[in-house]
C-alpha positions, -999 to 999 in steps of 0.1 A, spaced: -1 0 1 17 33 -11 14 56 20 22 87 0 -12 88 -17 -27 111 7 1 136 7 3 138 -30 -36 143 -29 -31 171 -5 -4 189 -27 -25 184 -57 -59 200 -40 -41 229 -30 -21 234 -63 -44 229 -94 -59 258 -112 -94 252 -128 -99 275 -156 -129 297 -173 -146 267 -189 -145 247 -158 -162 274 -138 -188 280 -166 -197 241 -163 -197 247 -123 -221 275 -128 -245 252 -146 -241 226 -120 -250 253 -92 -280 261 -113 -290 226 -113 -286 220 -74 -309 250 -64 -335 239 -90 -334 205 -70 -331 224 -37 -359 251 -42 -392 229 -44 -385 213 -11 -369 243 6 -403 263 -2 -428 235 2 -439 231 -35 -434 193 -29 -439 183 7 -413 161 25 -422 148 58 -382 141 66 -377 180 64 -395 189 98 -375 165 120 -344 173 104 -348 210 108 -363 203 144 -333 182 156 -305 199 136 -313 239 135 -293 253 108 -289 287 121 -254 297 135 -243 261 126 -222 253 95 -223 212 102 -262 214 105 -267 236 77 -244 212 54 -269 182 67 -298 205 58 -288 214 24 -273 179 16 -306 166 24 -329 190 7 -309 190 -26 -313 148 -26 -345 147 -12 -364 146 -48 -335 125 -65 -337 150 -91 -300 163 -89 -269 155 -112 -250 122 -113 -215 116 -123 -207 84 -144 -174 75 -129 -184 82 -95 -215 61 -95 -233 90 -76 -245 123 -72 -215 145 -64 -230 181 -64 -256 176 -37 -226 169 -10 -200 190 -25 -220 221 -27 -237 218 4 -206 217 23 -189 247 6 -224 268 8 -223 258 45 -188 269 49 -194 298 33 -221 312 58 -213 342 75 -180 343 58 -179 371 34 -144 367 25 -153 338 5 -152 348 -31 -170 334 -61 -140 324 -78 -126 305 -49 -160 290 -44 -164 281 -81 -127 265 -83 -132 246 -49 -165 230 -66 -146 220 -97 -120 204 -74 -146 187 -55 -163 170 -87 -127 161 -100 -122 143 -68 -155 125 -69 -149 113 -103 -116 99 -96 -124 83 -62 -150 66 -85 -123 51 -109 -96 45 -76 -123 24 -55 -128 1 -86 -160 -16 -96 -170 -36 -65 -175 -5 -40 -209 2 -54 -222 -34 -63 -215 -49 -33 -241 -22 -17 -224 9 -6 -240 43 -19 -210 62 -32 -227 95 -29 -226 87 8 -192 71 8 -170 88 -17 -192 121 -18 -178 125 19 -141 125 3 -149 145 -25 -167 173 -2 -139 173 23 -113 179 -6 -134 206 -19 -138 224 15 -101 220 22 -95 239 -14 -121 267 -3 -106 273 31 -70 272 19 -59 247 43 -22 236 42 -11 201 30 -10 187 66 -40 196 75 -56 186 46 -39 152 47 -58 151 82 -92 164 71 -92 134 43 -82 111 67 -110 121 93 -134 120 64 -125 85 52 -131 73 88 -166 88 88 -177 77 53 -205 52 53 -238 48 35 -258 18 22 -280 11 -11 -302 -6 8 -316 26 21 -328 38 -15 -367 44 -17 -367 60 17 -359 94 36 -324 79 45 -312 82 9 -312 120 9 -303 115 45 -272 101 31 -261 134 12 -268 156 43 -246 132 67 -217 131 42 -218 171 38 -215 174 75 -191 148 80 -169 171 53 -175 201 73 -167 183 107 -137 170 91 -123 204 77 -131 223 108 -116 200 130 -82 196 111 -82 233 108 -83 237 145 -55 214 150 -72 184 157 -51 151 156 -53 123 129 -33 103 110 -18 122 81 -8 91 60 -24 60 54 -63 65 60 -75 68 25 -47 45 13 -64 20 38 -101 30 28 -94 22 -9 -79 -9 0 -104 -22 23 -138 -9 5 -124 -12 -27 -128 -52 -24 -97 -62 -43 -108 -43 -73 -90 -5 -59 -68 11 -87 -54 38 -62 -31 53 -89 -60 63 -110 -68 90 -84 -38 115 -94 -30 102 -132 -38 131 -155 -54 156 -128 -74 180 -147 -67 168 -180 -94 170 -190 -113 183 -159 -141 159 -147 -166 186 -147 -160 193 -186 -154 156 -199 -173 135 -191 -189 163 -173 -220 163 -150 -251 146 -162 -284 166 -154 -314 147 -148 -344 155 -169 -365 132 -149 -375 131 -111 -364 93 -109 -331 71 -105 -308 75 -136 -310 38 -138 -343 43 -151 -340 72 -175 -331 48 -208 -361 28 -201 -382 56 -198 -370 71 -231 -375 36 -247 -413 37 -233 -418 73 -247 -408 59 -284 -431 30 -281 -461 52 -269 -458 72 -300 -458 41 -320 -488 29 -302 -505 61 -307 -499 58 -346 -516 22 -348 -546 42 -336 -559 9 -317 -564 17 -283 -530 26 -267 -518 9 -238 -551 -6 -234 -538 -31 -263 -505 -41 -242 -508 -75 -230 -471 -77 -212 -441 -58 -212 -404 -73 -211 -373 -50 -204 -337 -62 -210 -305 -48 -197 -271 -59 -187 -268 -80 -156 -268 -58 -125 -275 -27 -144 -310 -26 -122 -289 -26 -89 -303 8 -80 -336 6 -95 -345 -26 -79 -380 -19 -64 -405 -40 -79 -438 -31 -66 -435 2 -50 -461 16 -26 -457 53 -29 -438 79 -54 -408 78 -33 -402 39 -39 -415 45 -73 -380 65 -83 -364 31 -82 -389 11 -96 -382 1 -135 -417 -11 -137 -435 18 -125 -413 42 -141 -420 22 -178 -455 23 -172 -459 59 -162 -442 68 -195 -463 46 -214 -495 60 -199 -485 96 -196 -458 105 -221 -439 121 -194 -426 115 -158 -443 141 -136 -427 153 -101 -462 147 -87 -462 108 -94 -428 105 -74 -435 121 -40 -444 105 -9 -482 101 -22 -494 66 -27 -486 50 -62 -511 59 -87 -534 28 -92 -536 30 -132 -496 34 -134 -496 4 -109 -517 -21 -126 -496 -16 -159 -466 -17 -139 -477 -53 -129 -472 -67 -164 -435 -57 -168 -410 -84 -164 -373 -79 -161 -351 -100 -181 -313 -93 -179 -294 -100 -211 -268 -127 -204 -251 -119 -237 -242 -83 -224 -212 -77 -201 -218 -71 -165 -230 -38 -155 -205 -32 -129 -177 -35 -153 -185 -10 -176 -218 12 -169 -213 32 -200 -223 1 -221 -258 0 -203 -289 0 -223 -328 -8 -216 -344 -29 -245 -382 -27 -242 -406 -49 -259 -446 -46 -257 -465 -78 -263 -501 -68 -277 -531 -86 -276 -532 -91 -313 -502 -112 -310 -479 -85 -322 -447 -71 -307 -431 -32 -307 -394 -31 -295 -371 -4 -287 -336 0 -271 -322 32 -256 -286 34 -245 -274 50 -215 -248 70 -238 -278 82 -257 -297 92 -226 -266 110 -211 -256 131 -245 -293 148 -245 -292 181 -235 -310 191 -204 -319 230 -199 -311 235 -164 -323 269 -167 -357 262 -176 -358 233 -146 -345 264 -121 -373 285 -132 -397 259 -128 -386 252 -92 -395 285 -83 -433 287 -93 -443 287 -60 -428 322 -53 -439 353 -67 -426 362 -99 -404 393 -90 -390 372 -62 -383 344 -83 -364 362 -110 -341 378 -83 -332 341 -72 -328 332 -107 -304 361 -113 -281 352 -81 -279 315 -92 -259 326 -123 -233 333 -98 -217 364 -115 -207 379 -82 -196 376 -46 -226 392 -36 -250 370 -57 -233 339 -39 -240 354 -4 -275 366 -11 -282 329 -22 -268 316 11 -288 339 29 -319 322 20 -306 290 30 -299 289 65 -333 300 74 
């Protein structure tokens, strides 16, 4: 085990230099973050987990509690961005920690803030590669585990910690990182993001205050133990920022408020819905049964077959496919805490999963994921369509429109002010946004 890895990473976090192109992508990521946060923050979408979190962990005057609250709220709808190498949602953890640390700190400027965010996304993507293919597949939630480390690295950069303090902070983060995929479909999943952001804030503030910890070997041990013999620690630093991960492959912004592992299946269903309509013979009423195939293990996250409510439905291939076929869209209102819709659930019960043994296992190459959907109709005919993950990821997502829609509960003039500040063009805009978040 190379015990010099943490030191080399700390040096890199402090000395690297993102550019204008990376800051531009960071601004886009921040807009998407706020678009996912505001509906819960302003009560457009009810969330029963927010009240106990706010009551037990009051955010005012507590950076740690604010980080937890922001991480929870921004991930509560499961509508936030995704990074393929990370196999998780980096922004919800990274920005929640950075925003909390910037609270009551007017000295934090927009350039330093955006650079820290870029660094956090870079570290997230590289941790995903360094931990290897087994960490997620055995049951860990990367947003919770690797996200703690990514947010800590970003926070060290923001606060300009020295090399040794950064090493200690990373070690403290590694020893706190935890989170299991078995919590998917419950409020504990977004809580993972909140706990990770809080752990990052705690780690950095403790290290900054001179708290002791092992400067070397902890991150290395984390990768070795939780990589389950598949870790590739050399990928953590090789060709850092060449290109920057926030640019290539970039953040993937969701167009639908469901697990990313359902999106290609939904898009295949949209196409088949149009084909059914073109036949003019009764639409989904003519569907006898539905099969969905994919590489083995590609349904690891979307593993809930018969959801009871909309939160569980976010992680149900069957329900998402049925919703897409019936409605031609995936509306946020169908993926809240309310019970599932009877008509969607009825069609979902006719969907069966068929992993394709000819395809490579998903954990070996998630970029080759696909969903192949086949409708078996009452007249004996079939309709089929396949959509790949790459096709889904390459489609444009209008985060500006997503942000505007997220503020529909506010008066128009107030919403426009928030939208203007969310462009993050000045120090003042950043701190006006922060002032909205800690209340």
